[in-house]
C-alpha positions as CSV (number, residue, x, y, z in Angstrom):
1,M,99.1,67.9,29.5
2,S,99.1,71.5,30.2
3,D,96.6,74.2,28.7
4,S,99.1,75.7,26.8
5,T,100.0,72.5,24.9
6,I,96.1,72.1,23.8
7,K,95.6,72.7,19.7
8,K,93.6,75.8,19.5
9,E,90.5,75.3,16.8
10,T,88.6,78.4,15.0
11,I,85.6,77.6,14.3
12,K,83.7,78.5,11.0
13,I,80.3,78.4,9.7
14,E,79.7,78.3,6.0
15,P,76.2,77.7,4.1
16,F,75.2,74.1,3.0
17,D,73.1,72.8,0.7
18,P,70.0,71.5,2.4
19,S,68.8,69.7,-0.7
20,K,72.0,67.4,-0.1
21,M,71.2,66.1,3.4
22,P,69.7,62.4,4.1
23,T,66.0,62.3,4.5
24,G,64.7,60.7,7.8
25,C,61.7,58.8,9.1
26,D,59.4,61.4,10.5
27,S,57.5,58.3,12.3
28,C,60.2,57.0,14.2
29,P,61.0,59.0,17.2
30,A,65.0,58.1,16.9
31,H,66.4,56.2,14.3
32,N,67.8,57.7,11.5
33,A,66.3,56.0,8.3
34,A,68.3,57.5,5.6
35,N,71.4,56.9,7.4
36,L,70.5,53.2,8.1
37,R,70.0,52.4,4.6
38,R,73.9,53.3,3.9
39,L,74.5,51.5,6.6
40,G,72.7,48.8,4.6
41,V,70.1,48.2,7.0
42,D,66.4,48.2,5.5
43,M,63.5,49.4,8.1
44,S,60.7,49.5,5.5
45,E,59.0,46.2,7.3
46,W,60.1,47.2,11.0
47,D,59.0,49.8,13.8
48,Y,62.0,50.1,15.8
49,V,65.6,48.9,15.1
50,V,68.0,47.8,17.8
51,A,71.7,47.7,18.2
52,L,73.1,45.0,20.3
53,A,76.7,46.2,21.8
54,G,79.4,44.2,24.1
55,N,82.9,43.4,24.3
56,P,83.6,39.5,23.2
57,N,83.3,36.7,24.9
58,V,80.2,38.0,27.2
59,G,77.5,35.9,25.5
60,K,76.5,39.0,23.3
61,S,75.8,36.1,20.0
62,T,73.7,34.4,22.8
63,V,71.3,37.0,23.7
64,F,71.0,37.7,19.9
65,N,70.4,34.1,19.0
66,A,67.4,34.0,22.1
67,L,66.1,36.7,20.9
68,T,65.6,36.4,17.3
69,G,65.7,32.5,16.8
70,L,65.5,31.7,13.5
71,R,64.5,35.3,12.3
72,Q,68.4,36.1,11.3
73,H,70.4,36.2,8.6
74,T,74.0,37.3,8.4
75,G,76.2,39.4,5.5
76,N,78.9,42.0,5.6
77,W,78.7,45.7,6.4
78,P,78.7,47.7,3.0
79,G,82.2,48.3,2.2
80,K,83.7,46.4,4.8
81,T,85.1,42.4,5.4
82,V,83.4,43.1,9.1
83,T,80.5,40.4,9.2
84,R,77.2,41.6,10.5
85,A,74.2,39.8,12.0
86,E,70.6,40.8,11.5
87,G,67.5,39.4,13.1
88,G,63.8,40.2,14.5
89,F,61.5,39.8,17.1
90,E,58.2,41.4,17.8
91,Y,56.5,42.5,21.2
92,A,53.7,44.4,22.3
93,G,52.7,44.4,18.6
94,A,55.8,46.2,17.3
95,R,58.5,44.6,15.2
96,F,62.0,45.2,16.4
97,K,64.8,44.5,14.0
98,L,68.1,43.6,16.1
99,V,71.8,44.4,14.4
100,D,74.6,42.3,16.3
101,L,77.5,44.6,16.1
102,P,81.5,43.7,16.3
103,G,82.3,42.5,19.4
104,A,84.8,45.4,20.7
105,Y,86.5,46.9,23.7
106,S,85.9,50.8,23.0
107,L,84.3,53.0,20.7
108,L,87.5,54.9,19.6
109,A,87.3,53.5,16.2
110,T,91.3,51.8,16.9
111,S,90.1,49.2,15.0
112,L,87.9,48.2,12.0
113,D,85.1,46.6,14.4
114,E,85.2,49.5,16.8
115,E,84.9,52.0,13.8
116,V,81.6,49.9,12.3
117,A,80.3,49.5,16.0
118,R,80.7,53.4,16.7
119,D,79.3,54.5,13.6
120,F,76.2,52.6,13.7
121,I,75.1,54.0,17.1
122,L,75.8,57.2,15.9
123,F,75.1,57.7,12.5
124,G,72.4,55.2,12.7
125,Q,70.8,56.0,16.0
126,P,68.7,53.2,16.7
127,D,65.6,53.6,19.0
128,V,67.7,51.3,21.6
129,T,71.3,49.8,22.1
130,I,71.4,46.9,24.7
131,V,74.7,47.0,25.8
132,V,75.9,43.1,27.2
133,V,78.3,42.9,29.9
134,D,79.4,40.1,31.8
135,A,78.4,40.4,35.6
136,S,81.5,38.3,36.6
137,R,83.5,40.9,34.8
138,L,81.7,44.0,35.5
139,E,84.6,46.2,35.7
140,R,86.5,45.6,32.4
141,N,82.8,46.0,30.7
142,L,81.8,48.8,31.5
143,N,84.0,51.0,30.0
144,L,82.3,50.2,26.6
145,A,79.0,50.5,28.2
146,L,80.1,54.2,29.7
147,Q,81.3,55.3,26.0
148,V,78.0,53.9,24.4
149,L,76.4,56.4,27.1
150,E,78.1,59.2,25.9
151,I,76.8,58.9,22.3
152,T,73.0,57.8,23.1
153,D,70.8,58.4,25.7
154,R,68.7,55.4,25.2
155,V,70.2,52.1,26.4
156,V,69.4,49.2,28.2
157,V,72.4,47.1,30.0
158,C,72.2,43.4,29.9
159,L,73.6,42.0,33.0
160,N,74.5,38.8,31.4
161,L,76.0,35.8,33.1
162,V,74.9,36.4,36.8
163,D,74.8,32.8,36.8
164,E,78.7,32.5,36.2
165,A,79.1,35.6,38.8
166,R,77.1,33.6,41.3
167,R,79.4,30.5,41.2
168,H,82.2,33.3,41.5
169,G,80.5,34.4,44.7
170,L,79.7,38.0,43.3
171,T,76.4,39.6,43.6
172,V,75.6,42.6,41.7
173,D,72.9,45.2,42.8
174,E,71.2,45.8,39.3
175,R,69.3,48.2,41.2
176,H,72.0,50.5,42.3
177,L,73.7,50.1,38.9
178,A,70.8,51.3,37.2
179,R,70.7,54.5,39.2
180,R,74.2,54.9,38.8
181,L,74.5,54.4,35.2
182,G,70.9,56.1,34.7
183,V,69.6,53.7,32.3
184,P,68.0,50.3,32.8
185,V,69.9,47.3,34.2
186,V,68.3,43.8,33.4
187,P,70.2,40.6,35.0
188,T,69.8,37.6,32.4
189,V,71.4,34.0,31.8
190,A,70.9,34.2,27.9
191,R,71.5,30.6,27.2
192,S,68.7,29.3,29.6
193,R,66.5,32.6,28.6
194,E,66.6,33.6,32.3
195,G,65.9,37.4,32.4
196,L,64.9,37.5,28.9
197,D,61.3,38.9,29.4
198,A,62.2,41.9,31.4
199,L,64.9,42.6,28.9
200,L,61.9,42.6,26.4
201,Q,60.0,45.0,28.4
202,A,62.9,47.1,28.9
203,V,63.7,47.8,25.1
204,N,60.1,48.4,24.6
205,D,59.9,50.7,27.2
206,V,62.6,52.9,26.1
207,A,62.1,52.4,22.5
208,T,58.6,54.1,22.8
209,G,59.3,56.5,25.5
210,K,57.7,55.0,28.6
211,I,61.2,55.1,30.2
212,V,63.2,58.4,29.6
213,C,66.9,57.6,30.4
214,K,69.3,60.0,32.0
215,P,72.6,58.3,31.3
216,H,75.7,59.2,33.6
217,R,78.4,60.9,31.8
218,L,82.1,61.2,32.9
219,R,83.3,64.9,32.9
220,H,87.1,65.0,33.6
221,E,88.3,67.9,31.0
222,L,90.9,70.2,31.6
223,P,90.0,74.1,31.5
224,G,91.1,74.7,28.0
225,M,89.5,71.6,26.8
226,K,86.3,72.4,28.4
227,Q,86.0,75.7,26.6
228,A,86.6,74.7,23.5
229,A,84.7,71.4,23.8
230,D,81.6,74.1,25.4
231,K,82.3,76.4,22.3
232,V,81.9,73.6,19.7
233,E,78.9,72.1,21.3
234,A,76.8,74.9,21.7
235,E,77.4,75.2,17.9
236,L,76.4,71.4,17.2
237,H,73.3,72.2,19.6
238,A,72.3,75.3,17.0
239,L,72.8,72.9,13.9
240,Y,71.4,69.9,15.1
241,P,69.0,70.5,18.3
242,N,67.7,67.2,18.3
243,L,71.4,65.3,18.2
244,P,71.7,63.3,21.5
245,N,75.2,62.9,21.5
246,A,76.6,66.5,21.0
247,R,79.2,66.5,23.9
248,W,80.9,63.1,22.4
249,V,80.8,64.5,18.6
250,A,82.6,67.9,19.9
251,L,85.4,66.1,21.9
252,R,86.0,63.7,18.8
253,L,86.1,66.8,16.3
254,L,88.3,68.6,18.6
255,D,90.8,65.4,18.5
256,G,90.9,65.1,14.7
257,D,88.7,62.1,14.2
258,E,88.3,62.0,10.4
259,A,85.2,60.1,10.1
260,I,83.3,62.5,12.2
261,I,84.8,65.4,10.3
262,Q,83.7,63.6,6.7
263,A,80.2,62.8,8.6
264,M,79.7,66.7,9.3
265,R,80.7,67.3,5.5
266,R,78.1,64.9,4.4
267,G,75.5,66.3,7.0
268,E,74.9,62.8,8.5
269,L,74.6,63.7,11.8
270,G,70.7,63.8,11.9
271,D,67.8,65.0,10.0
272,L,68.0,68.4,9.7
273,S,65.0,68.8,7.9
274,R,63.2,68.4,11.4
275,S,65.6,69.8,13.4
276,A,65.8,73.2,11.4
277,P,62.6,73.1,9.4
278,N,62.4,77.2,8.9
279,S,65.6,77.3,7.7
280,E,66.5,78.5,4.1
281,A,70.2,77.2,4.3
282,V,71.4,74.5,6.8
283,N,75.2,75.1,8.3
284,V,78.0,73.1,9.1
285,I,80.8,73.5,11.5
286,R,84.2,73.0,10.1
287,L,87.0,73.0,12.2
288,E,90.8,74.7,11.2
289,A,93.6,74.3,13.0
290,T,95.8,77.4,14.0
291,P,99.3,78.0,15.5
292,A,98.8,77.8,19.3
């Protein structure tokens, strides 16, 4: 695709009524309590919320059951037919709510499951997202992991099924992988609880800020697309200084992602009362297509 075929976008800034913005949780470092409520997650009795993501058949449900035990319940996502499982655990004196996201191969929202998983990570802004990957099929699973890292910095990779990898003669250097990804990587065998203590420690460290992740992000953009994305990203940073996923949001806006566009209009991309406390009016970005 040449630069001349890229749709040009005009960025307009319009006033937005701050009284319509959701109220965030001042005591929480990352998650957006107002958006979580809209997603059906009540945080009134919990300190942190942790999302559990992964491809189908990577042992994600086994990890969920091992971490939560009997402290779990199921239901549907609001307005969706997709099943949601929630549970909880305590660690180091803190209470963690664990939300099991639908199994997905990507976050491009090409299916309802992918849309639910994407929206929870993007709008709920969980304190930590655990991405479960199959150590014996790592290359296939890293696609989702890299997409999650485009949205949030606060990630722990659960390198599950390392016993299966060993049986196939495979050894994964989790320390090297952690350096390449820029986030903690913890090898586990969830069905025998191997490595779960280390996983809980990593989750706690990321949630409390003891570990600050610096994720690797892919940058393969044509010059025309890069220029447009840079411009939109700069506007997003001006409006949402604390938004951890501005580049990803900018690219999705340029791609015409209707869910992201509607979220911008509703002001769901963060707690603006914290990011723009001295503003009398909050601005939103609107994108209008113009002829190439």
